[in-house]
Backbone as a printed PyTorch tensor [residue, N CA C, xyz], in Angstrom:
tensor([[[ 99.3210,  94.5650, 102.0490],
         [ 99.0440,  93.3820, 101.2440],
         [100.2120,  93.0060, 100.3410]],

        [[101.0880,  93.9680, 100.0300],
         [102.2120,  93.6740,  99.1600],
         [103.2220,  92.7580,  99.8120]],

        [[103.0930,  92.5300, 101.1420],
         [104.0330,  91.6710, 101.8370],
         [103.6540,  90.1980, 101.7650]],

        [[102.5390,  89.8910, 101.0940],
         [102.1230,  88.5000, 100.9920],
         [103.1680,  87.6990, 100.2430]],

        [[103.4180,  86.4890, 100.6650],
         [104.3320,  85.6250,  99.9400],
         [103.6560,  85.1340,  98.6850]],

        [[104.4650,  84.6420,  97.7340],
         [103.9050,  84.1410,  96.4830],
         [102.9920,  82.9470,  96.7450]],

        [[103.3540,  82.1070,  97.7520],
         [102.5540,  80.9280,  98.0470],
         [101.1360,  81.2890,  98.4790]],

        [[100.9510,  82.4450,  99.1340],
         [ 99.6470,  82.8600,  99.6230],
         [ 98.8700,  83.6760,  98.6020]],

        [[ 99.4990,  83.9630,  97.4760],
         [ 98.8720,  84.8200,  96.4880],
         [ 97.6670,  84.1370,  95.8500]],

        [[ 96.5580,  84.8260,  95.8070],
         [ 95.3520,  84.3260,  95.1560],
         [ 94.9490,  85.3520,  94.1040]],

        [[ 95.0190,  84.9690,  92.8360],
         [ 94.6990,  85.9020,  91.7640],
         [ 93.1930,  86.0790,  91.6850]],

        [[ 92.7200,  87.3140,  91.7380],
         [ 91.2730,  87.5520,  91.6670],
         [ 90.7480,  87.3940,  90.2460]],

        [[ 89.4760,  87.0780,  90.1460],
         [ 88.8000,  87.0680,  88.8540],
         [ 88.4880,  88.5070,  88.4950]],

        [[ 88.9720,  88.9600,  87.3530],
         [ 88.8490,  90.3630,  86.9890],
         [ 87.7100,  90.5930,  86.0130]],

        [[ 87.1030,  91.7630,  86.1220],
         [ 86.0800,  92.1890,  85.1710],
         [ 86.3290,  93.6440,  84.8200]],

        [[ 86.1270,  93.9930,  83.5660],
         [ 86.3030,  95.3690,  83.1370],
         [ 85.1960,  96.2530,  83.7110]],

        [[ 85.4830,  97.5350,  83.9290],
         [ 84.4470,  98.4370,  84.4520],
         [ 83.3180,  98.6360,  83.4540]],

        [[ 82.1430,  98.9090,  83.9790],
         [ 80.9740,  99.2330,  83.1590],
         [ 80.6800,  98.1750,  82.0940]],

        [[ 80.8820,  96.9120,  82.4780],
         [ 80.5930,  95.7850,  81.5820],
         [ 81.3650,  95.8650,  80.2640]],

        [[ 82.5920,  96.3570,  80.3610],
         [ 83.4300,  96.4550,  79.1730],
         [ 83.6910,  95.1040,  78.5400]],

        [[ 83.9200,  95.1080,  77.2160],
         [ 84.0890,  93.8600,  76.4760],
         [ 85.5170,  93.6310,  76.0000]],

        [[ 86.2810,  94.7050,  75.8110],
         [ 87.6490,  94.5300,  75.3240],
         [ 88.5690,  95.6100,  75.8930]],

        [[ 89.8450,  95.2780,  75.9700],
         [ 90.8110,  96.1190,  76.6680],
         [ 92.0190,  96.3970,  75.7910]],

        [[ 92.4170,  97.6560,  75.7410],
         [ 93.7020,  98.0390,  75.1840],
         [ 94.6160,  98.3340,  76.3690]],

        [[ 95.6520,  97.5320,  76.5190],
         [ 96.5480,  97.6570,  77.6700],
         [ 97.8500,  98.3110,  77.2440]],

        [[ 98.0280,  99.5660,  77.6420],
         [ 99.3030, 100.2320,  77.4050],
         [100.3500,  99.5770,  78.2920]],

        [[101.4270,  99.1020,  77.6860],
         [102.4820,  98.4140,  78.4340],
         [103.7760,  99.1990,  78.3490]],

        [[104.4390,  99.3280,  79.4910],
         [105.7040, 100.0570,  79.5280],
         [106.9070,  99.1270,  79.4190]],

        [[106.7600,  97.8770,  79.8810],
         [107.8680,  96.9220,  79.8580],
         [107.3510,  95.5660,  80.3300]],

        [[108.1230,  94.5200,  80.0450],
         [107.6980,  93.1730,  80.4290],
         [107.6280,  92.9640,  81.9340]],

        [[108.6130,  93.4150,  82.7320],
         [108.5060,  93.1830,  84.1780],
         [107.2350,  93.7730,  84.7890]],

        [[106.8870,  95.0020,  84.4230],
         [105.6700,  95.6070,  84.9590],
         [104.4150,  94.9430,  84.4010]],

        [[104.5000,  94.4740,  83.1590],
         [103.3140,  93.9040,  82.5110],
         [103.0500,  92.4610,  82.9000]],

        [[104.0680,  91.7280,  83.3540],
         [103.9530,  90.2910,  83.5250],
         [102.7700,  89.8300,  84.3460]],

        [[102.6630,  90.3040,  85.5860],
         [101.5590,  89.8920,  86.4500],
         [100.2210,  90.3540,  85.9080]],

        [[100.1860,  91.5730,  85.3770],
         [ 98.9390,  92.1110,  84.8450],
         [ 98.4580,  91.2830,  83.6620]],

        [[ 99.3660,  90.9520,  82.7620],
         [ 99.0050,  90.1580,  81.5990],
         [ 98.5420,  88.7650,  81.9960]],

        [[ 99.2130,  88.1500,  82.9680],
         [ 98.7770,  86.8300,  83.4220],
         [ 97.3930,  86.8910,  84.0580]],

        [[ 97.1530,  87.9150,  84.8750],
         [ 95.8550,  88.0450,  85.5400],
         [ 94.7380,  88.2640,  84.5320]],

        [[ 95.0000,  89.0910,  83.5280],
         [ 94.0030,  89.3600,  82.4940],
         [ 93.7300,  88.1040,  81.6650]],

        [[ 94.8110,  87.3870,  81.3250],
         [ 94.6450,  86.1470,  80.5610],
         [ 93.8260,  85.1340,  81.3380]],

        [[ 94.1070,  85.0120,  82.6460],
         [ 93.3800,  84.0650,  83.4810],
         [ 91.9030,  84.4250,  83.5990]],

        [[ 91.5870,  85.7060,  83.4340],
         [ 90.2100,  86.1690,  83.5380],
         [ 89.4790,  86.1340,  82.2020]],

        [[ 90.1770,  85.7810,  81.1340],
         [ 89.5380,  85.6540,  79.8370],
         [ 89.1180,  86.9720,  79.2170]],

        [[ 89.8050,  88.0510,  79.5530],
         [ 89.4580,  89.3680,  79.0160],
         [ 90.1220,  89.5590,  77.6510]],

        [[ 89.3530,  89.9240,  76.6510],
         [ 89.8870,  90.1770,  75.3140],
         [ 90.8000,  91.3960,  75.3690]],

        [[ 92.0780,  91.1940,  75.0820],
         [ 93.0750,  92.2330,  75.3360],
         [ 94.0880,  92.3340,  74.2090]],

        [[ 94.4830,  93.5620,  73.9000],
         [ 95.5820,  93.8450,  72.9970],
         [ 96.6140,  94.6720,  73.7530]],

        [[ 97.8860,  94.3130,  73.5940],
         [ 98.9710,  95.0580,  74.2300],
         [ 99.3970,  96.1890,  73.3070]],

        [[ 99.5060,  97.3880,  73.8710],
         [ 99.8560,  98.5830,  73.0950],
         [101.1480,  99.1560,  73.6430]],

        [[102.2120,  99.0540,  72.8610],
         [103.5320,  99.5110,  73.3050],
         [103.8420, 100.8590,  72.6770]],

        [[103.6150, 101.9050,  73.4630],
         [103.8990, 103.2680,  73.0030],
         [104.6870, 103.9810,  74.0950]],

        [[106.0080, 104.0470,  73.9170],
         [106.9000, 104.5830,  74.9530],
         [108.0720, 105.3340,  74.3330]],

        [[107.7890, 106.4760,  73.6880],
         [108.8600, 107.2330,  73.0510],
         [109.8030, 107.9020,  74.0410]],

        [[109.4750, 107.7940,  75.3170],
         [110.3480, 108.3290,  76.3610],
         [111.5950, 107.4910,  76.5740]],

        [[111.5530, 106.2120,  76.2110],
         [112.6600, 105.3030,  76.5180],
         [113.8890, 105.6750,  75.6900]],

        [[115.0010, 105.8200,  76.3620],
         [116.2360, 106.2870,  75.7310],
         [117.3980, 105.4340,  76.2150]],

        [[118.3350, 105.1180,  75.3210],
         [118.3460, 105.3670,  73.8840],
         [117.5480, 104.3000,  73.1400]],

        [[117.6140, 104.3140,  71.7990],
         [116.8420, 103.3720,  70.9850],
         [117.2150, 101.9300,  71.3260]],

        [[118.4710, 101.6910,  71.6330],
         [118.9010, 100.3340,  72.0090],
         [118.1130,  99.8220,  73.2050]],

        [[117.9410, 100.6640,  74.2160],
         [117.1830, 100.2880,  75.4090],
         [115.7160, 100.0650,  75.0560]],

        [[115.1900, 100.9330,  74.2130],
         [113.8030, 100.8210,  73.7700],
         [113.5480,  99.4640,  73.1090]],

        [[114.4330,  99.0720,  72.2180],
         [114.2520,  97.8220,  71.4860],
         [114.3390,  96.6080,  72.4080]],

        [[115.2470,  96.6450,  73.3750],
         [115.3610,  95.5290,  74.3200],
         [114.0620,  95.3760,  75.1200]],

        [[113.5620,  96.4750,  75.6470],
         [112.3390,  96.4180,  76.4530],
         [111.1520,  95.9780,  75.6070]],

        [[111.0670,  96.4910,  74.3950],
         [109.9570,  96.1140,  73.5050],
         [110.0160,  94.6250,  73.1750]],

        [[111.1910,  94.1360,  72.8250],
         [111.3240,  92.7300,  72.4480],
         [110.9630,  91.7900,  73.5950]],

        [[111.3300,  92.1570,  74.8190],
         [110.9650,  91.3470,  75.9720],
         [109.4520,  91.3030,  76.1340]],

        [[108.8000,  92.4420,  75.9050],
         [107.3410,  92.4960,  76.0290],
         [106.6620,  91.6860,  74.9320]],

        [[107.2060,  91.7410,  73.7280],
         [106.6650,  90.9450,  72.6300],
         [106.7860,  89.4600,  72.9340]],

        [[107.9330,  89.0630,  73.4590],
         [108.1620,  87.6530,  73.7860],
         [107.0950,  87.1230,  74.7440]],

        [[106.7790,  87.8930,  75.7830],
         [105.7990,  87.4270,  76.7550],
         [104.3830,  87.4980,  76.1900]],

        [[104.1030,  88.5070,  75.3780],
         [102.7850,  88.6050,  74.7560],
         [102.5300,  87.3970,  73.8550]],

        [[103.5300,  87.0060,  73.1030],
         [103.3830,  85.8370,  72.2400],
         [103.1810,  84.5650,  73.0550]],

        [[103.8440,  84.4720,  74.1820],
         [103.6900,  83.2970,  75.0430],
         [102.2550,  83.1660,  75.5490]],

        [[101.6370,  84.3010,  75.8710],
         [100.2780,  84.2890,  76.4100],
         [ 99.2090,  84.3870,  75.3220]],

        [[ 99.6200,  84.6060,  74.0770],
         [ 98.6590,  84.6740,  72.9890],
         [ 97.9750,  86.0140,  72.8130]],

        [[ 98.5990,  87.0940,  73.2980],
         [ 98.0290,  88.4300,  73.1390],
         [ 98.4690,  89.0520,  71.8150]],

        [[ 97.5690,  89.7870,  71.1900],
         [ 97.9650,  90.6460,  70.0830],
         [ 98.8380,  91.7760,  70.6250]],

        [[ 99.7930,  92.2310,  69.8050],
         [100.7450,  93.2490,  70.2520],
         [100.8490,  94.3370,  69.1930]],

        [[100.6170,  95.5800,  69.6180],
         [100.7320,  96.7280,  68.7320],
         [102.0290,  97.4570,  69.0480]],

        [[102.9210,  97.5260,  68.0600],
         [104.1820,  98.2580,  68.1950],
         [103.9580,  99.6550,  67.6440]],

        [[103.7390, 100.6250,  68.5380],
         [103.4270, 101.9910,  68.1200],
         [104.7110, 102.7650,  67.7920]],

        [[104.5420, 103.9930,  67.3680],
         [105.6640, 104.7920,  66.8970],
         [106.6570, 105.1370,  68.0090]],

        [[107.9240, 105.2170,  67.6190],
         [108.9690, 105.7080,  68.5230],
         [109.2640, 107.1650,  68.1470]],

        [[108.2800, 108.0310,  68.3960],
         [108.4310, 109.4320,  68.0050],
         [109.1020, 110.2230,  69.1290]],

        [[110.3730, 109.9240,  69.3230],
         [111.1330, 110.5270,  70.4250],
         [111.2500, 112.0420,  70.2840]],

        [[111.3110, 112.5540,  69.0590],
         [111.4270, 114.0050,  68.8880],
         [110.2030, 114.7130,  69.4480]],

        [[109.0460, 114.1150,  69.2670],
         [107.8100, 114.6600,  69.8350],
         [107.8820, 114.6510,  71.3570]],

        [[108.4150, 113.5560,  71.9160],
         [108.5290, 113.4680,  73.3710],
         [109.4610, 114.5540,  73.9150]],

        [[110.6130, 114.7310,  73.2840],
         [111.5560, 115.7560,  73.7510],
         [110.9420, 117.1500,  73.6670]],

        [[110.1310, 117.3800,  72.6480],
         [109.4730, 118.6750,  72.5270],
         [108.4520, 118.8660,  73.6500]],

        [[107.7370, 117.8110,  73.9990],
         [106.7120, 117.9080,  75.0410],
         [107.3210, 118.2110,  76.4110]],

        [[108.4850, 117.6490,  76.6990],
         [109.0700, 117.8100,  78.0410],
         [110.1070, 118.9270,  78.0870]],

        [[110.2350, 119.6940,  77.0140],
         [111.1990, 120.7890,  76.9730],
         [110.9500, 121.7640,  78.1160]],

        [[112.0200, 122.0960,  78.8330],
         [111.9000, 122.9880,  79.9850],
         [111.7060, 122.2680,  81.3020]],

        [[111.4970, 120.9490,  81.2280],
         [111.2600, 120.1460,  82.4310],
         [112.4110, 119.1670,  82.6780]],

        [[113.5530, 119.4460,  82.0760],
         [114.6770, 118.5200,  82.1270],
         [115.1630, 118.2430,  83.5490]],

        [[115.0080, 119.1910,  84.4440],
         [115.5230, 119.0440,  85.8060],
         [114.4470, 118.7140,  86.8350]],

        [[113.2660, 118.3980,  86.3510],
         [112.2030, 117.9580,  87.2610],
         [112.5770, 116.6080,  87.8770]],

        [[112.2050, 116.3790,  89.1270],
         [112.5070, 115.0820,  89.7620],
         [111.5440, 114.0060,  89.2970]],

        [[111.8900, 112.7500,  89.5730],
         [110.9560, 111.6600,  89.3170],
         [109.6630, 111.9250,  90.0890]],

        [[108.5530, 111.6180,  89.4620],
         [107.2030, 111.8690,  89.9770],
         [106.8120, 113.3390,  89.8790]],

        [[107.6470, 114.1470,  89.2470],
         [107.3520, 115.5600,  89.0900],
         [106.5640, 115.8520,  87.8250]],

        [[106.5770, 117.1200,  87.4070],
         [105.7770, 117.5610,  86.2730],
         [106.1990, 116.8890,  84.9680]],

        [[107.4890, 116.6050,  84.8170],
         [107.9270, 115.9310,  83.5870],
         [107.2400, 114.5730,  83.4280]],

        [[107.0970, 113.8490,  84.5210],
         [106.4310, 112.5470,  84.4710],
         [104.9630, 112.6950,  84.0990]],

        [[104.3110, 113.7420,  84.6150],
         [102.9140, 113.9760,  84.2520],
         [102.7730, 114.2080,  82.7620]],

        [[103.6400, 115.0480,  82.2090],
         [103.6080, 115.3290,  80.7790],
         [103.8770, 114.0520,  79.9730]],

        [[104.8070, 113.2400,  80.4550],
         [105.1400, 111.9790,  79.7910],
         [103.9440, 111.0230,  79.8040]],

        [[103.3010, 110.8880,  80.9480],
         [102.1210, 110.0310,  81.0370],
         [101.0100, 110.5500,  80.1220]],

        [[100.7960, 111.8570,  80.1470],
         [ 99.7510, 112.4480,  79.3140],
         [ 99.9740, 112.1080,  77.8420]],

        [[101.2120, 112.2370,  77.4000],
         [101.5100, 111.9820,  75.9910],
         [101.2220, 110.5360,  75.6200]],

        [[101.6870, 109.6060,  76.4340],
         [101.5070, 108.1950,  76.1200],
         [100.0500, 107.7590,  76.2170]],

        [[ 99.3370, 108.3070,  77.1960],
         [ 97.9420, 107.9200,  77.3740],
         [ 97.0290, 108.5810,  76.3470]],

        [[ 97.3710, 109.7910,  75.9120],
         [ 96.5890, 110.4260,  74.8540],
         [ 96.6120, 109.5710,  73.5920]],

        [[ 97.8010, 109.0730,  73.2450],
         [ 97.9170, 108.2350,  72.0520],
         [ 97.2040, 106.8890,  72.2650]],

        [[ 97.3240, 106.3320,  73.4560],
         [ 96.6600, 105.0650,  73.7550],
         [ 95.1430, 105.2140,  73.6700]],

        [[ 94.6200, 106.2870,  74.2530],
         [ 93.1760, 106.5130,  74.2360],
         [ 92.6800, 106.7480,  72.8140]],

        [[ 93.4590, 107.4730,  72.0140],
         [ 93.0760, 107.7200,  70.6230],
         [ 93.0140, 106.4070,  69.8470]],

        [[ 94.0200, 105.5550,  70.0320],
         [ 94.0160, 104.2600,  69.3410],
         [ 92.8230, 103.4280,  69.7900]],

        [[ 92.5530, 103.4220,  71.0890],
         [ 91.4060, 102.6670,  71.6010],
         [ 90.1060, 103.1660,  70.9770]],

        [[ 89.9500, 104.4830,  70.9260],
         [ 88.7370, 105.0830,  70.3630],
         [ 88.5850, 104.7370,  68.8920]],

        [[ 89.6760, 104.8370,  68.1280],
         [ 89.5980, 104.6220,  66.6860],
         [ 89.4380, 103.1520,  66.3140]],

        [[ 89.7400, 102.2630,  67.2720],
         [ 89.6920, 100.8360,  66.9620],
         [ 88.6750, 100.0770,  67.8150]],

        [[ 87.7010, 100.8110,  68.3490],
         [ 86.5210, 100.2290,  68.9940],
         [ 86.8170,  99.4350,  70.2600]],

        [[ 87.7970,  99.8950,  71.0300],
         [ 87.9870,  99.3600,  72.3790],
         [ 87.1550, 100.2060,  73.3330]],

        [[ 86.5130,  99.5550,  74.2880],
         [ 85.7130, 100.3270,  75.2400],
         [ 86.4840, 100.6470,  76.5220]],

        [[ 87.6630, 100.0360,  76.6930],
         [ 88.4450, 100.2290,  77.9170],
         [ 89.9270, 100.2720,  77.5890]],

        [[ 90.6570, 101.1730,  78.2600],
         [ 92.1010, 101.0770,  78.1890],
         [ 92.6800, 101.2110,  79.5890]],

        [[ 93.8810, 100.6610,  79.7560],
         [ 94.5670, 100.6720,  81.0530],
         [ 96.0640, 100.7370,  80.7890]],

        [[ 96.8390, 100.8220,  81.8460],
         [ 98.2930, 100.8560,  81.7150],
         [ 98.9340,  99.9610,  82.7680]],

        [[100.1170,  99.4620,  82.4420],
         [100.8750,  98.6490,  83.3880],
         [101.7310,  99.4980,  84.3190]],

        [[101.8270, 100.7860,  84.0670],
         [102.7450, 101.6450,  84.8210],
         [102.4640, 101.6580,  86.3220]],

        [[101.2050, 101.5200,  86.7050],
         [100.8250, 101.6900,  88.1020],
         [101.2670, 100.5900,  89.0400]],

        [[101.7200,  99.4540,  88.5220],
         [102.1090,  98.3660,  89.4190],
         [103.4490,  98.6330,  90.0850]],

        [[104.2520,  99.5150,  89.5040],
         [105.5770,  99.8000,  90.0500],
         [105.4850, 100.6830,  91.2850]],

        [[106.1540, 100.2690,  92.3440],
         [106.1430, 101.0720,  93.5740],
         [106.9550, 102.3530,  93.4250]],

        [[107.7020, 102.4720,  92.3390],
         [108.4850, 103.6840,  92.0980],
         [107.6460, 104.7860,  91.4700]],

        [[106.4280, 104.4480,  91.0710],
         [105.5590, 105.4110,  90.4180],
         [104.4850, 105.9140,  91.3810]],

        [[103.9740, 107.1090,  91.0930],
         [102.8840, 107.7090,  91.8540],
         [101.5780, 107.2510,  91.2150]],

        [[100.8580, 106.3750,  91.8930],
         [ 99.6460, 105.7930,  91.3250],
         [ 98.5820, 106.8570,  91.0520]],

        [[ 98.4290, 107.8230,  91.9430],
         [ 97.4430, 108.8790,  91.7270],
         [ 97.7920, 109.7170,  90.5020]],

        [[ 99.0650, 109.9710,  90.3090],
         [ 99.5250, 110.7340,  89.1430],
         [ 99.2060, 109.9940,  87.8530]],

        [[ 99.4660, 108.6950,  87.8390],
         [ 99.1810, 107.8700,  86.6620],
         [ 97.6810, 107.8280,  86.3730]],

        [[ 96.8920, 107.5650,  87.3930],
         [ 95.4470, 107.4580,  87.1940],
         [ 94.8340, 108.7760,  86.7290]],

        [[ 95.3410, 109.8890,  87.2300],
         [ 94.8240, 111.1920,  86.8030],
         [ 95.0630, 111.4060,  85.3180]],

        [[ 96.2480, 111.0240,  84.8280],
         [ 96.5490, 111.1570,  83.4050],
         [ 95.6880, 110.2110,  82.5780]],

        [[ 95.5080, 108.9820,  83.0670],
         [ 94.6910, 108.0200,  82.3420],
         [ 93.2420, 108.4510,  82.2280]],

        [[ 92.6790, 108.9250,  83.3230],
         [ 91.2900, 109.3720,  83.3110],
         [ 91.1050, 110.5840,  82.4080]],

        [[ 92.0700, 111.4820,  82.4350],
         [ 91.9970, 112.6720,  81.5790],
         [ 91.9910, 112.2810,  80.1050]],

        [[ 92.8310, 111.3140,  79.7530],
         [ 92.8940, 110.8700,  78.3640],
         [ 91.5890, 110.1930,  77.9350]],

        [[ 91.0430, 109.3460,  78.7960],
         [ 89.8110, 108.6360,  78.4530],
         [ 88.6270, 109.5830,  78.3190]],

        [[ 88.6190, 110.6410,  79.1090],
         [ 87.4960, 111.5700,  79.1000],
         [ 87.3930, 112.3810,  77.8120]],

        [[ 88.3790, 112.2500,  76.9490],
         [ 88.3040, 112.9260,  75.6540],
         [ 87.2690, 112.2710,  74.7440]],

        [[ 86.8890, 111.0420,  75.0640],
         [ 86.0500, 110.2670,  74.1460],
         [ 84.8320, 109.6870,  74.8690]],

        [[ 83.7310, 109.6640,  74.1620],
         [ 82.5460, 109.0030,  74.6870],
         [ 82.7490, 107.4970,  74.6240]],

        [[ 82.1850, 106.7960,  75.5800],
         [ 82.1960, 105.3240,  75.5850],
         [ 83.5930, 104.7220,  75.6930]],

        [[ 84.5080, 105.4370,  76.3510],
         [ 85.8290, 104.8830,  76.6310],
         [ 86.1250, 105.0580,  78.1170]],

        [[ 86.4600, 103.9630,  78.7800],
         [ 86.7840, 103.9920,  80.1980],
         [ 88.2700, 103.7540,  80.4050]],

        [[ 88.8270, 104.4310,  81.4130],
         [ 90.1650, 104.1080,  81.8760],
         [ 90.0130, 103.2120,  83.0950]],

        [[ 90.6230, 102.0420,  83.0570],
         [ 90.5390, 101.0680,  84.1340],
         [ 91.6590, 101.3480,  85.1270]],

        [[ 91.2870, 101.9160,  86.2660],
         [ 92.2860, 102.3150,  87.2570],
         [ 92.4410, 101.2680,  88.3610]],

        [[ 92.3820, 100.0110,  87.9790],
         [ 92.5460,  98.9160,  88.9410],
         [ 93.9050,  99.0190,  89.6280]],

        [[ 93.9320,  98.7690,  90.9390],
         [ 95.1870,  98.8190,  91.6960],
         [ 95.8860,  97.4630,  91.6050]],

        [[ 96.8160,  97.3480,  90.6700],
         [ 97.4990,  96.0830,  90.4210],
         [ 98.4570,  95.6990,  91.5310]],

        [[ 98.7510,  96.6220,  92.4350],
         [ 99.6970,  96.3200,  93.5150],
         [ 99.0570,  95.4920,  94.6260]],

        [[ 97.7430,  95.5340,  94.7390],
         [ 97.0900,  94.9150,  95.8730],
         [ 97.0400,  93.3980,  95.7440]],

        [[ 96.7570,  92.7460,  96.8430],
         [ 96.5970,  91.2830,  96.9090],
         [ 97.8400,  90.5460,  96.3930]],

        [[ 99.0170,  91.0940,  96.7160],
         [100.2530,  90.4120,  96.3620],
         [100.7000,  90.5970,  94.9330]],

        [[100.0860,  91.5120,  94.2020],
         [100.4380,  91.7100,  92.8030],
         [101.8790,  92.1150,  92.5890]],

        [[102.4050,  92.9730,  93.4480],
         [103.7860,  93.4220,  93.2960],
         [104.7670,  92.2730,  93.5210]],

        [[104.4780,  91.4180,  94.5060],
         [105.3400,  90.2650,  94.7540],
         [105.2890,  89.2970,  93.5800]],

        [[104.1060,  89.1110,  93.0180],
         [103.9470,  88.2230,  91.8780],
         [104.6630,  88.7850,  90.6490]],

        [[104.6470,  90.0970,  90.4950],
         [105.3520,  90.7370,  89.3940],
         [106.8370,  90.3690,  89.4180]],

        [[107.4300,  90.4110,  90.5910],
         [108.8480,  90.0600,  90.7260],
         [109.0810,  88.5790,  90.4570]],

        [[108.1710,  87.7300,  90.9430],
         [108.3180,  86.2980,  90.7460],
         [108.2540,  85.9310,  89.2630]],

        [[107.3160,  86.5320,  88.5370],
         [107.2060,  86.2630,  87.1080],
         [108.4520,  86.7450,  86.3750]],

        [[108.9650,  87.9040,  86.7610],
         [110.1760,  88.4330,  86.1360],
         [111.3380,  87.4650,  86.2790]],

        [[111.4360,  86.8270,  87.4420],
         [112.5010,  85.8520,  87.6670],
         [112.2630,  84.5780,  86.8590]],

        [[111.0280,  84.1230,  86.8630],
         [110.7110,  82.9060,  86.1150],
         [110.9720,  83.0750,  84.6220]],

        [[110.6360,  84.2310,  84.0960],
         [110.7820,  84.4880,  82.6640],
         [112.1630,  85.0270,  82.3050]],

        [[112.9670,  85.3310,  83.3180],
         [114.3030,  85.9080,  83.1150],
         [114.2340,  87.1690,  82.2530]],

        [[113.2920,  88.0430,  82.6370],
         [113.1320,  89.2970,  81.9220],
         [114.3780,  90.1670,  82.0520]],

        [[114.5610,  91.0130,  81.0720],
         [115.6070,  92.0330,  81.1360],
         [115.3370,  92.9480,  82.3200]],

        [[116.3680,  93.2190,  83.0910],
         [116.2270,  94.0060,  84.3180],
         [116.7080,  95.4270,  84.0670]],

        [[115.7810,  96.2810,  83.6700],
         [116.1510,  97.6740,  83.4230],
         [116.4670,  98.3670,  84.7350]],

        [[117.4320,  99.2680,  84.6990],
         [117.9380,  99.8530,  85.9350],
         [117.6510, 101.3370,  86.0700]],

        [[116.7890, 101.8540,  85.2020],
         [116.3250, 103.2350,  85.3360],
         [114.9470, 103.3200,  84.7020]],

        [[114.2330, 104.3850,  85.0160],
         [112.8430, 104.4950,  84.5750],
         [112.7200, 104.3530,  83.0710]],

        [[113.5880, 105.0400,  82.3390],
         [113.5200, 104.9120,  80.8860],
         [114.0230, 106.1150,  80.1250]],

        [[113.7240, 107.3170,  80.5800],
         [114.0810, 108.4950,  79.7990],
         [115.5310, 108.9110,  80.0460]],

        [[116.0290, 109.7750,  79.1810],
         [117.4220, 110.2120,  79.2620],
         [117.7030, 110.9320,  80.5720]],

        [[116.6930, 111.5810,  81.1220],
         [116.8990, 112.3300,  82.3580],
         [116.9250, 111.4110,  83.5780]],

        [[116.1240, 110.3530,  83.5490],
         [116.2130, 109.3760,  84.6450],
         [117.5300, 108.6190,  84.5660]],

        [[118.0190, 108.3650,  83.3470],
         [119.3360, 107.7360,  83.1800],
         [120.4230, 108.6420,  83.7370]],

        [[120.3370, 109.9130,  83.3970],
         [121.3080, 110.8900,  83.9120],
         [121.3050, 110.9290,  85.4290]],

        [[120.1300, 111.0350,  86.0280],
         [120.0410, 111.1730,  87.4830],
         [120.4610, 109.9000,  88.2030]],

        [[120.1160, 108.7470,  87.6250],
         [120.5260, 107.4790,  88.2300],
         [122.0360, 107.3320,  88.2040]],

        [[122.6440, 107.6890,  87.0930],
         [124.1000, 107.5990,  87.0070],
         [124.7900, 108.5980,  87.9290]],

        [[124.2160, 109.7720,  88.0900],
         [124.7680, 110.7450,  89.0330],
         [124.7560, 110.1720,  90.4510]],

        [[123.6490, 109.5540,  90.8080],
         [123.5430, 108.9740,  92.1470],
         [124.5370, 107.8330,  92.3140]],

        [[124.6500, 106.9990,  91.2930],
         [125.5960, 105.8740,  91.3770],
         [127.0270, 106.3740,  91.5620]],

        [[127.4030, 107.3860,  90.8290],
         [128.7500, 107.9340,  90.9640],
         [128.9720, 108.4740,  92.3760]],

        [[127.9350, 109.1100,  92.9370],
         [128.0680, 109.6540,  94.2910],
         [128.2300, 108.5650,  95.3380]],

        [[127.7830, 107.3510,  94.9920],
         [127.8870, 106.2220,  95.9060],
         [129.0990, 105.3310,  95.5860]],

        [[129.9080, 105.7610,  94.6350],
         [131.0690, 104.9800,  94.2500],
         [130.7290, 103.7360,  93.4450]],

        [[129.5760, 103.7380,  92.7840],
         [129.1440, 102.5860,  92.0040],
         [129.3510, 102.8330,  90.5120]],

        [[129.4240, 101.7500,  89.7330],
         [129.5520, 101.8550,  88.2900],
         [128.2710, 102.4180,  87.6890]],

        [[128.4170, 103.1290,  86.5890],
         [127.2370, 103.6360,  85.9060],
         [126.5330, 102.4730,  85.2010]],

        [[125.3240, 102.7290,  84.7510],
         [124.4970, 101.6950,  84.1470],
         [125.1030, 101.1870,  82.8380]],

        [[125.0820,  99.8780,  82.6910],
         [125.4780,  99.2370,  81.4430],
         [124.2550,  98.5240,  80.8960]],

        [[123.7980,  98.9530,  79.7440],
         [122.5510,  98.4480,  79.1870],
         [122.6980,  97.0430,  78.6160]],

        [[121.6020,  96.2890,  78.7150],
         [121.4900,  95.0210,  78.0150],
         [122.2160,  93.8380,  78.6210]],

        [[122.6490,  93.9470,  79.8800],
         [123.4430,  92.8540,  80.4550],
         [122.8100,  92.2130,  81.6860]],

        [[121.8920,  92.8860,  82.3440],
         [121.3140,  92.3580,  83.5810],
         [119.9160,  91.8020,  83.3450]],

        [[119.6960,  90.5990,  83.8640],
         [118.4030,  89.9340,  83.7290],
         [117.9970,  89.3600,  85.0790]],

        [[116.6880,  89.2940,  85.3070],
         [116.1880,  88.6820,  86.5390],
         [116.5450,  87.1960,  86.5360]],

        [[116.7660,  86.6630,  87.7180],
         [117.0660,  85.2430,  87.8290],
         [116.6010,  84.7160,  89.1760]],

        [[116.2960,  83.4290,  89.2260],
         [115.9340,  82.7730,  90.4680],
         [117.2140,  82.3120,  91.1450]],

        [[117.4750,  82.8260,  92.3220],
         [118.7010,  82.4760,  93.0230],
         [118.4990,  81.1940,  93.8260]],

        [[119.4530,  80.3050,  93.7340],
         [119.3460,  79.0270,  94.4460],
         [119.7550,  79.2010,  95.8940]]])
């Protein structure tokens, strides 16, 4: 279904699980969030965007990604929560997992940390549902993400994790189209210092330049 063209894309009418009334949406970045936020807005779901990503390194990269997400949230009229950048806590959580590959144990620990905080905020502020934008990316393990989300939600009564598959029905293609239309910042690595390290190692092995932050943006090519 991800091969559908944008012209054939039909956005489904969405409903929260278990007759949920409001959603806390953990967002990792504007490109991943774009299609999800548009779909939720079109469905009239009461939603707040929760930006909690202490894994993003360095702070300059974190601020660029956050600002892009704020810009789109304001365009759609969503409330936006800028959570703590407690990077020292993140480094402590992943200590010993520095050489794990993408989709490995380090990613599980990273997801757990971000979703635990998201679920706690949802619980303390009377949201009945929380979800994440991370699963729309084809570079991520959807089962790994959903397992962390469900584990976090199960800590609290009356809180559901919405494990909707955002990739289906052309969602991934629409995500790219929105990124181009909005000229979102085009991040070139997952986010953490170790993904930056590994991406640059691979680029060097291919004779390519290492990543330069803050210069590449999506665009519609004529």
